[in-house]
C-alpha positions as CSV (number, residue, x, y, z in Angstrom):
1,M,24.4,10.3,-17.4
2,K,25.0,8.5,-14.2
3,T,26.2,4.6,-15.5
4,P,24.1,2.1,-13.2
5,S,26.1,-0.9,-12.2
6,L,24.9,-4.3,-13.5
7,L,23.6,-5.1,-10.1
8,L,22.2,-1.9,-9.1
9,P,18.8,-3.1,-10.2
10,L,19.4,-5.9,-7.9
11,L,20.2,-4.2,-4.6
12,A,17.0,-4.0,-3.2
13,L,17.5,-7.7,-1.5
14,A,19.7,-5.7,1.0
15,L,17.0,-3.2,1.9
16,V,14.0,-5.7,2.6
17,C,15.0,-6.7,6.1
18,P,15.7,-4.0,8.5
19,L,15.4,-4.4,12.4
20,A,11.9,-5.0,13.3
21,A,10.2,-1.7,14.4
22,A,8.9,-2.0,17.9
23,P,5.1,-1.4,18.3
24,V,4.3,1.6,21.0
25,P,3.0,-0.3,23.9
26,V,-0.3,1.3,25.1
27,S,0.9,3.7,27.9
28,T,-1.0,3.7,31.5
29,D,0.9,6.5,32.7
30,P,-1.5,9.6,33.4
31,A,0.8,12.1,32.2
32,V,1.6,10.2,28.9
33,V,-2.2,9.0,28.4
34,A,-3.1,12.7,29.0
35,E,-0.9,14.2,26.5
36,R,-1.7,11.8,23.9
37,L,-5.5,12.7,24.5
38,A,-4.6,16.2,24.1
39,A,-3.2,15.3,20.6
40,V,-6.2,13.8,19.3
41,R,-7.8,16.0,16.2
42,T,-10.5,13.7,15.2
43,P,-13.6,14.3,16.6
44,A,-15.5,11.4,18.1
45,T,-17.2,9.0,15.9
46,P,-21.4,9.7,16.2
47,D,-23.8,7.0,17.4
48,T,-25.8,7.5,14.6
49,P,-25.4,5.5,11.8
50,R,-22.6,6.8,8.9
51,I,-21.3,4.7,5.5
52,N,-18.0,5.4,4.9
53,G,-15.3,4.5,2.5
54,T,-15.1,4.2,-1.2
55,R,-18.1,5.1,-3.2
56,V,-16.4,3.0,-6.4
57,V,-15.5,-0.8,-6.4
58,G,-14.0,-2.6,-9.4
59,A,-14.7,-6.1,-9.9
60,R,-14.4,-8.5,-13.4
61,P,-17.0,-10.3,-14.3
62,E,-18.4,-13.7,-13.0
63,K,-15.8,-13.7,-10.1
64,P,-16.2,-14.2,-6.5
65,F,-17.3,-10.9,-4.8
66,L,-17.0,-9.7,-1.1
67,Y,-17.8,-6.4,0.5
68,R,-18.2,-5.4,4.0
69,I,-20.4,-2.1,4.1
70,P,-18.2,0.2,6.2
71,T,-20.8,1.6,8.7
72,T,-20.2,3.4,11.9
73,G,-22.8,3.9,14.6
74,E,-24.2,2.4,17.5
75,R,-24.8,-1.6,17.2
76,P,-26.7,-3.5,16.3
77,L,-27.2,-2.2,12.6
78,R,-29.3,-3.0,10.0
79,W,-28.5,-2.9,6.2
80,S,-30.5,-2.8,2.9
81,V,-29.6,-2.6,-0.5
82,R,-31.1,-1.7,-3.7
83,G,-30.0,-2.3,-7.2
84,L,-28.0,-5.2,-6.0
85,P,-27.4,-7.4,-9.6
86,R,-28.5,-11.0,-9.7
87,G,-25.7,-13.3,-8.0
88,L,-25.4,-11.1,-5.0
89,K,-26.7,-11.0,-2.0
90,L,-26.5,-9.0,1.2
91,D,-26.6,-10.0,4.7
92,R,-29.0,-7.6,6.5
93,D,-27.1,-8.4,10.0
94,T,-23.6,-7.8,9.2
95,G,-23.7,-5.6,6.0
96,I,-21.6,-8.2,3.8
97,I,-22.5,-8.4,0.0
98,S,-21.0,-11.7,-1.3
99,G,-21.7,-13.7,-4.4
100,V,-20.7,-13.7,-7.9
101,T,-20.5,-10.6,-10.1
102,P,-22.6,-10.3,-13.3
103,A,-21.3,-11.5,-16.7
104,K,-22.4,-8.4,-18.2
105,K,-19.8,-5.7,-17.9
106,G,-20.9,-2.1,-16.7
107,T,-21.2,0.0,-13.7
108,Y,-24.1,-1.2,-11.3
109,T,-25.2,1.5,-8.6
110,L,-26.3,0.0,-5.5
111,R,-28.4,2.3,-3.0
112,L,-26.8,1.3,0.4
113,R,-28.7,2.0,3.7
114,A,-27.8,1.4,7.3
115,S,-30.1,2.0,10.2
116,N,-30.1,1.5,14.2
117,A,-32.4,2.9,17.0
118,L,-30.8,6.4,16.6
119,G,-31.7,6.7,13.0
120,K,-30.8,5.9,9.4
121,T,-28.3,7.1,6.6
122,S,-27.8,6.0,2.9
123,A,-25.2,6.3,0.3
124,E,-24.5,5.1,-3.3
125,L,-21.6,2.7,-4.2
126,D,-21.0,2.1,-7.8
127,L,-19.8,-1.7,-8.7
128,V,-17.8,-1.5,-12.0
129,V,-17.7,-4.8,-13.5
130,G,-15.0,-4.6,-16.2
131,D,-11.5,-5.0,-16.5
132,T,-9.6,-3.2,-13.5
133,L,-9.6,-3.7,-9.7
134,A,-8.5,-1.7,-7.1
135,L,-10.2,1.4,-8.4
136,T,-9.4,3.3,-5.2
137,P,-6.2,2.6,-3.3
138,P,-6.2,-0.5,-1.2
139,M,-6.9,-0.3,2.6
140,G,-5.9,-3.0,5.1
141,W,-3.2,-4.3,7.1
142,N,0.4,-6.2,6.8
143,N,2.1,-7.7,9.3
144,Y,5.7,-7.4,8.4
145,N,6.4,-4.2,10.1
146,A,5.2,-5.0,13.8
147,F,6.0,-8.7,13.4
148,R,8.5,-9.4,10.8
149,L,8.9,-13.3,10.3
150,K,7.3,-14.1,13.8
151,I,3.7,-15.0,12.6
152,S,1.3,-17.6,13.0
153,D,-2.3,-18.5,12.1
154,S,-3.6,-17.6,15.5
155,L,-1.7,-14.0,15.1
156,I,-3.4,-13.5,12.0
157,R,-6.8,-14.5,12.8
158,A,-6.3,-12.2,16.2
159,Q,-5.5,-9.2,13.9
160,A,-8.3,-9.8,11.5
161,D,-10.7,-10.2,14.6
162,A,-9.2,-6.7,16.0
163,M,-9.7,-4.9,12.7
164,V,-13.3,-5.7,13.2
165,S,-13.5,-4.9,17.2
166,S,-11.2,-2.0,17.0
167,G,-13.8,-0.5,14.4
168,L,-11.2,0.1,11.6
169,A,-13.5,-2.2,9.5
170,D,-16.0,0.2,9.6
171,H,-14.1,3.1,8.4
172,G,-13.2,0.8,5.1
173,Y,-9.9,-1.2,5.9
174,A,-10.3,-4.6,4.5
175,Y,-7.3,-6.4,3.8
176,V,-5.3,-8.6,6.0
177,N,-2.5,-9.1,4.4
178,V,0.1,-12.0,5.5
179,D,3.8,-11.6,4.5
180,D,6.9,-13.8,4.4
181,A,7.0,-16.8,6.4
182,W,4.0,-18.6,5.8
183,E,5.3,-21.2,3.4
184,G,5.8,-24.7,3.9
185,V,7.1,-27.3,1.2
186,R,5.4,-28.2,-2.2
187,A,3.3,-31.9,-2.2
188,A,4.4,-34.3,-4.6
189,D,2.5,-32.9,-7.3
190,G,4.3,-29.4,-6.7
191,T,1.4,-27.6,-4.9
192,I,2.2,-25.3,-2.5
193,Q,1.4,-25.8,1.4
194,G,1.6,-23.5,4.4
195,N,4.2,-24.7,7.1
196,E,3.4,-25.9,10.8
197,R,2.5,-22.4,11.9
198,F,-0.1,-22.2,9.3
199,P,-1.4,-25.6,8.7
200,D,-4.8,-24.7,6.8
201,M,-4.5,-21.7,4.6
202,P,-8.2,-22.1,3.2
203,A,-9.5,-22.2,6.8
204,L,-7.5,-19.1,7.5
205,G,-8.9,-17.4,4.5
206,A,-12.4,-18.4,5.4
207,H,-11.9,-16.9,8.8
208,I,-10.8,-13.7,7.3
209,H,-13.7,-13.6,4.9
210,S,-16.6,-14.6,7.5
211,H,-15.7,-10.7,8.6
212,G,-16.3,-9.5,5.1
213,L,-12.5,-8.9,5.2
214,K,-10.2,-9.8,2.4
215,F,-7.5,-12.4,2.5
216,G,-3.7,-11.3,1.2
217,I,-0.8,-13.4,0.9
218,Y,3.0,-13.0,-0.2
219,S,5.3,-14.9,-2.6
220,S,8.5,-14.2,-4.4
221,P,9.5,-14.4,-8.5
222,G,12.7,-16.3,-7.0
223,Y,13.1,-19.7,-5.7
224,E,13.0,-18.2,-2.2
225,T,11.4,-15.7,-0.4
226,C,13.3,-12.6,1.3
227,G,13.0,-15.1,4.7
228,G,14.3,-17.8,2.8
229,F,11.2,-19.7,2.2
230,L,9.7,-21.1,-0.8
231,G,9.2,-19.1,-3.9
232,S,7.0,-19.1,-6.9
233,L,9.8,-19.5,-9.8
234,H,8.5,-22.2,-12.4
235,Y,5.4,-22.5,-10.2
236,E,3.3,-19.3,-11.1
237,E,0.4,-21.0,-12.7
238,Q,0.1,-23.6,-10.0
239,D,0.5,-21.0,-7.2
240,A,-2.0,-18.9,-8.7
241,R,-4.5,-21.5,-8.9
242,A,-3.6,-22.5,-5.2
243,F,-4.3,-19.1,-4.0
244,A,-7.5,-18.7,-5.8
245,S,-8.6,-21.8,-4.5
246,W,-7.7,-20.7,-1.0
247,G,-9.6,-17.4,-1.5
248,V,-6.8,-15.0,-2.0
249,D,-7.7,-11.8,-3.0
250,Y,-4.5,-9.8,-2.7
251,L,-0.4,-10.7,-3.6
252,K,2.4,-9.0,-2.8
253,Y,5.2,-10.5,-4.9
254,D,8.6,-9.5,-3.6
255,W,12.0,-9.4,-5.5
256,C,14.3,-10.9,-3.1
257,S,16.2,-14.1,-4.3
258,Y,15.5,-13.5,-7.9
259,I,18.2,-11.2,-7.5
260,I,20.5,-14.1,-8.5
261,D,18.5,-15.2,-11.5
262,A,18.3,-11.3,-12.8
263,G,22.1,-11.1,-12.2
264,R,23.1,-14.0,-14.5
265,L,20.3,-12.6,-17.2
266,A,21.8,-9.4,-17.1
267,A,25.3,-10.4,-17.3
268,D,24.6,-12.6,-20.4
269,R,22.5,-9.3,-22.0
270,H,25.5,-7.2,-21.1
271,A,28.0,-9.8,-22.6
272,E,26.8,-9.7,-25.9
273,L,27.2,-5.7,-25.8
274,L,30.8,-6.1,-24.6
275,P,31.9,-9.7,-25.9
276,A,35.5,-9.0,-24.7
277,H,34.4,-8.8,-20.9
278,A,32.1,-11.7,-21.3
279,D,33.8,-14.4,-19.0
280,V,34.5,-11.8,-16.5
281,L,30.8,-10.4,-16.2
282,R,29.2,-13.6,-16.2
283,S,31.9,-14.7,-13.7
284,M,31.3,-11.6,-11.4
285,A,27.5,-12.0,-11.6
286,A,27.8,-15.5,-10.5
287,E,29.8,-14.4,-7.5
288,Y,28.0,-11.4,-6.6
289,G,24.7,-12.9,-6.6
290,P,24.8,-15.1,-3.9
291,M,26.6,-12.5,-1.5
292,R,23.7,-10.1,-2.2
293,N,21.4,-12.9,-1.1
294,D,23.3,-13.5,2.1
295,R,20.8,-12.8,4.7
296,R,23.4,-12.4,7.6
297,R,23.5,-8.8,9.1
298,P,25.8,-7.5,9.3
299,R,27.4,-9.4,6.4
300,P,31.1,-10.6,7.2
301,P,33.4,-7.6,6.7
302,E,35.4,-9.5,4.1
303,M,32.3,-10.2,2.0
304,S,31.3,-6.9,2.2
305,A,34.7,-5.8,0.6
306,R,34.8,-8.4,-1.9
307,M,31.1,-6.8,-3.1
308,R,32.5,-3.6,-3.3
309,E,35.6,-4.6,-5.3
310,I,33.1,-6.3,-7.7
311,E,30.7,-3.3,-7.8
312,A,33.3,-1.0,-9.0
313,E,34.7,-3.3,-11.5
314,Q,31.5,-3.7,-13.1
315,K,30.9,0.1,-13.1
316,K,34.2,0.5,-15.0
317,I,33.3,-2.5,-17.5
318,L,29.9,-1.4,-17.9
319,S,30.3,2.4,-18.5
320,A,31.2,1.8,-22.3
321,I,27.3,0.8,-22.5
322,P,25.2,3.8,-23.0
323,G,23.0,4.5,-19.5
324,E,19.6,3.9,-21.3
325,T,20.6,0.8,-23.0
326,L,21.5,-0.4,-19.4
327,H,18.0,0.5,-18.1
328,A,16.2,-1.0,-20.7
329,I,17.8,-4.5,-20.1
330,E,17.0,-3.7,-16.5
331,R,13.5,-3.2,-17.0
332,D,13.4,-6.5,-19.5
333,I,14.4,-8.6,-16.9
334,A,11.9,-7.1,-14.4
335,T,9.1,-6.9,-16.4
336,D,9.6,-10.9,-17.7
337,A,9.6,-11.9,-14.0
338,Y,6.4,-10.1,-12.9
339,R,4.7,-10.6,-16.1
340,V,4.5,-14.1,-15.7
341,M,2.7,-14.1,-12.5
342,G,0.4,-11.3,-13.4
343,R,-0.9,-13.5,-16.5
344,A,-1.3,-16.4,-14.1
345,L,-3.3,-14.4,-11.6
346,E,-5.4,-13.3,-14.5
347,S,-6.2,-17.0,-15.4
348,S,-6.6,-18.3,-11.8
349,G,-10.7,-17.8,-11.8
350,R,-10.3,-15.1,-9.1
351,D,-9.9,-11.5,-8.7
352,I,-6.5,-11.1,-7.0
353,V,-5.1,-7.4,-6.3
354,Y,-1.4,-7.7,-7.6
355,S,1.2,-5.6,-5.9
356,L,4.7,-5.6,-7.0
357,C,7.4,-5.4,-4.3
358,Q,10.3,-4.0,-6.5
359,Y,11.6,-1.3,-4.6
360,G,11.2,1.2,-7.5
361,E,14.2,-0.2,-9.2
362,A,14.1,0.1,-13.0
363,R,11.1,2.7,-13.0
364,V,8.6,0.4,-11.9
365,W,6.0,2.8,-12.1
366,E,6.6,3.0,-16.1
367,W,5.6,-0.6,-16.4
368,G,4.0,-1.9,-13.6
369,H,0.5,-1.8,-14.8
370,E,1.4,-3.2,-18.2
371,V,2.4,-6.9,-16.5
372,G,-0.8,-7.0,-14.5
373,G,0.2,-4.7,-11.2
374,H,-2.3,-2.4,-9.6
375,L,0.0,-1.0,-7.1
376,W,3.8,-1.2,-7.3
377,R,6.4,0.1,-4.4
378,T,8.4,2.8,-5.3
379,T,11.0,3.0,-2.5
380,R,13.2,1.0,-0.4
381,D,11.2,-0.7,2.9
382,I,10.0,1.8,5.4
383,T,10.8,2.2,9.3
384,P,9.2,4.3,11.7
385,R,11.8,7.3,11.7
386,W,11.4,10.6,10.8
387,S,14.3,11.1,8.5
388,Q,13.7,7.6,6.7
389,I,10.0,8.6,6.0
390,M,10.8,11.9,4.5
391,G,13.7,10.1,2.3
392,I,10.7,8.0,1.1
393,V,8.2,10.9,0.4
394,N,10.9,12.9,-1.3
395,R,10.8,10.1,-3.9
396,Q,7.3,10.4,-4.7
397,K,7.6,13.5,-6.1
398,G,7.1,13.6,-10.2
399,L,5.3,10.0,-10.1
400,E,2.0,11.2,-10.1
401,K,1.4,10.9,-13.8
402,W,1.6,7.1,-13.4
403,A,-1.0,6.6,-10.6
404,G,-4.6,6.2,-11.6
405,P,-7.5,3.9,-11.0
406,G,-6.1,0.3,-10.7
407,R,-2.7,1.5,-10.8
408,W,-0.7,3.0,-7.5
409,N,2.4,4.4,-6.5
410,D,3.3,2.5,-3.3
411,P,5.7,4.0,-0.9
412,D,4.9,1.3,1.7
413,M,3.1,0.9,4.5
414,L,2.0,3.1,7.4
415,E,4.0,2.9,10.6
416,I,1.4,4.9,12.6
417,G,1.8,3.2,16.1
418,N,5.1,1.8,15.8
419,G,8.6,3.4,16.9
420,Q,8.4,6.5,18.4
421,L,7.0,9.0,15.9
422,T,5.5,11.8,17.5
423,P,2.0,12.7,17.2
424,D,2.4,15.2,14.7
425,E,4.6,12.8,13.0
426,M,1.9,10.5,13.1
427,H,-0.5,12.9,11.7
428,M,1.9,14.0,8.7
429,Q,2.2,10.6,7.4
430,M,-1.5,9.8,7.2
431,T,-1.8,13.1,5.5
432,Q,0.8,12.4,3.3
433,W,-0.3,9.0,2.2
434,C,-4.0,10.3,1.7
435,I,-2.9,13.1,-0.5
436,L,-0.7,11.1,-2.7
437,A,-3.3,8.5,-3.1
438,A,-1.2,5.8,-1.8
439,P,-2.5,2.6,-0.3
440,L,-3.2,2.7,3.3
441,L,-2.1,-0.6,4.6
442,L,-1.5,-0.4,8.2
443,G,1.6,-2.0,10.0
444,N,1.2,-1.9,13.6
445,D,-0.4,-4.5,16.0
446,L,-4.2,-3.9,15.8
447,T,-4.7,-5.3,19.2
448,K,-2.7,-2.6,20.6
449,L,-4.5,0.6,19.6
450,D,-4.5,3.7,22.0
451,P,-7.4,6.5,21.3
452,L,-4.7,8.9,19.5
453,V,-3.2,6.0,17.2
454,L,-6.9,5.1,16.4
455,S,-8.2,8.6,15.5
456,I,-5.5,9.2,13.0
457,L,-6.3,6.0,11.3
458,T,-10.4,6.5,11.3
459,N,-10.7,9.9,10.3
460,D,-13.3,9.5,7.5
461,E,-13.0,12.7,6.1
462,V,-9.0,12.5,5.9
463,I,-9.7,9.0,4.6
464,A,-12.0,10.0,1.8
465,V,-9.2,12.3,0.2
466,N,-7.3,8.9,-0.5
467,Q,-10.4,7.0,-1.5
468,D,-11.8,9.8,-3.8
469,R,-13.1,8.0,-6.9
470,L,-11.2,10.7,-9.4
471,G,-8.2,8.5,-8.7
472,R,-5.7,11.3,-8.8
473,Q,-2.4,11.5,-7.3
474,G,-1.6,14.8,-5.4
475,W,1.7,16.5,-6.2
476,L,3.8,19.1,-4.9
477,L,2.7,22.6,-5.5
478,R,5.3,24.7,-3.7
479,Q,8.3,24.5,-1.4
480,T,9.7,27.3,0.5
481,D,12.7,25.9,3.1
482,A,10.6,23.7,5.2
483,A,7.2,24.6,4.1
484,E,5.5,22.4,1.6
485,L,2.1,22.6,-0.2
486,Y,0.8,19.5,-2.0
487,V,-2.8,19.8,-3.8
488,K,-4.7,16.6,-5.3
489,P,-7.9,17.2,-7.6
490,L,-10.9,15.5,-5.8
491,S,-14.5,14.7,-7.5
492,G,-17.2,17.2,-7.9
493,D,-14.6,19.8,-8.8
494,R,-13.1,20.1,-5.5
495,W,-9.5,20.3,-4.2
496,A,-7.4,18.8,-1.3
497,V,-4.4,21.1,-0.1
498,A,-2.0,19.8,2.4
499,F,0.5,21.7,4.3
500,F,3.5,20.3,5.6
501,N,6.2,21.8,7.8
502,R,9.1,19.7,7.5
503,G,11.3,21.9,9.9
504,E,12.0,22.0,13.7
505,T,10.0,25.0,14.5
506,P,6.4,25.7,14.2
507,L,5.8,27.7,10.9
508,E,3.1,30.1,9.4
509,I,2.0,28.5,5.9
510,T,-0.4,30.1,3.7
511,F,-2.4,28.8,0.5
512,D,-3.8,31.1,-2.2
513,P,-6.3,29.5,-4.2
514,A,-5.1,31.7,-7.1
515,E,-2.0,29.5,-7.4
516,L,-4.3,27.0,-8.7
517,K,-6.4,29.5,-10.7
518,L,-9.5,28.8,-8.7
519,P,-12.3,31.2,-8.6
520,A,-13.7,32.4,-5.1
521,L,-14.0,29.9,-2.6
522,S,-17.6,28.7,-1.4
523,A,-16.4,26.3,1.3
524,V,-13.5,25.5,3.1
525,R,-13.3,22.3,5.4
526,D,-10.6,21.5,7.9
527,L,-10.5,17.7,7.3
528,W,-8.8,16.9,10.5
529,R,-10.9,18.4,12.6
530,H,-14.4,18.4,10.8
531,K,-14.8,22.2,10.8
532,D,-16.0,24.5,8.2
533,L,-13.5,27.5,8.1
534,P,-14.0,31.2,6.8
535,A,-14.1,31.1,2.9
536,S,-11.5,33.6,3.0
537,P,-9.2,34.6,-0.1
538,K,-6.2,33.1,1.7
539,I,-6.1,30.1,4.1
540,T,-3.1,29.9,6.6
541,F,-1.9,27.5,9.1
542,T,0.6,27.5,11.8
543,V,1.9,24.0,11.3
544,A,3.8,22.4,14.0
545,P,7.3,20.9,13.7
546,H,7.2,17.8,11.6
547,G,3.3,18.4,11.2
548,A,0.5,18.5,8.6
549,E,-2.6,20.3,8.3
550,L,-5.3,19.1,5.6
551,V,-8.4,21.1,3.8
552,A,-10.9,20.6,1.1
553,L,-11.9,23.5,-0.9
554,T,-15.0,24.1,-2.9
555,P,-15.0,26.8,-5.4
556,V,-17.6,28.8,-6.3
557,K,-19.3,27.5,-9.6
558,P,-19.3,29.8,-12.5
């Protein structure tokens, strides 16, 4: 077994600050516009009303509740709800449900209705009042991919406004998450405050909530965040109460400077097992942590050389400790750090979805839920490069058994609309994230959406695979050279099947339902194009290079 280095669980800090992604400008070149329009697969949204998004929402008893009914159709629209429990109310003109959840646990079935001048529609939404949040993967936006640390109150407000004006909110996107760089100083009593770019955090939250959207924020279990701002170490309960008072609905908690404390704690644990090396282990950890936490990129050559020397020496010393013992130490240190904030959030008086940003170290998928997490990063930070996205996808294989309602593997944000991903690569990422039941957190500038990007992000039949109430993560069924088939069970005894071509030339890929031991099919639905396909014994697509196709299968009932 490969013996991990003392600081291998702490390497994440070096991975969190890649160069900023360049948002794709909305081109006015007629040839480019025509090419991108030709790549649109999603049919136009009808003007008649349609209720989209998840069909199940989790909440805890007697907690503030906010839900915008995601509805497309010509405006103005009017909404009504039957079965709304006492304590909740509907704004019929906006479709926003708000109030306080019931004290009694149970499932409350809400019968939603929307109408406009062209017609009406209805759907059911189960409000599950219990102990679990995030019954389906969170959908929303985070500023980091497009803006890094260059953010402000006005920028976040503009993005929240654009989530509504672009129609994204009508397809289920709800969270507006502020990443690093909002933090200021602590008041005399220790209360965290926003900096000069974020002078009034409660007002920002109120603006986001006025749209029926949800407010997300960022912190770290260390003294400092990745960007060098204030973290929550030793202030966890106080910060959780502050976040709740601001109306925060989501917390991303990023490892970052805790690397120094974790390195020291690990060195102490290793020293107990190897007392003859205690002094040198502690000395190396004390030297290595600040270098790893150094935010200069690139690092000075002499620093990098010294770090490599320490890593080699640590690896040599720690080879005397079994690998599983080292992993147990790594896990204990990580769980202790995240459990403190998890408990603080649970007692804050508000439902706050807890996102662990720990980069897949210490096998976070094995323990993320037990410390209160609802989703956890499984890899390093994403960038809008095909090869890097494929590396992240490869690391999701085998993790499906750890996912389910209230506990999601998070391969990081969507890069659709950033960098230079091709239309097929953008369709591929959306397909892959939906089949994996991954959180759908947009990472692009929502004020600069061209029709192609918007069409990919708002395909309701594709999104429905991600938001299926069964809550199963899809898995790799078959791989043959560049061809991959992923499958995902859906509610109603249906299945989603995704066809991926990782190669550089078009590839014909065939799926036989017998591979899943399915009986004959009664329906095959092309989810990207919203078309019914023949219920043939086998399904074949010619998939473009770096491309994907997605179908839903309905077997004949026995």
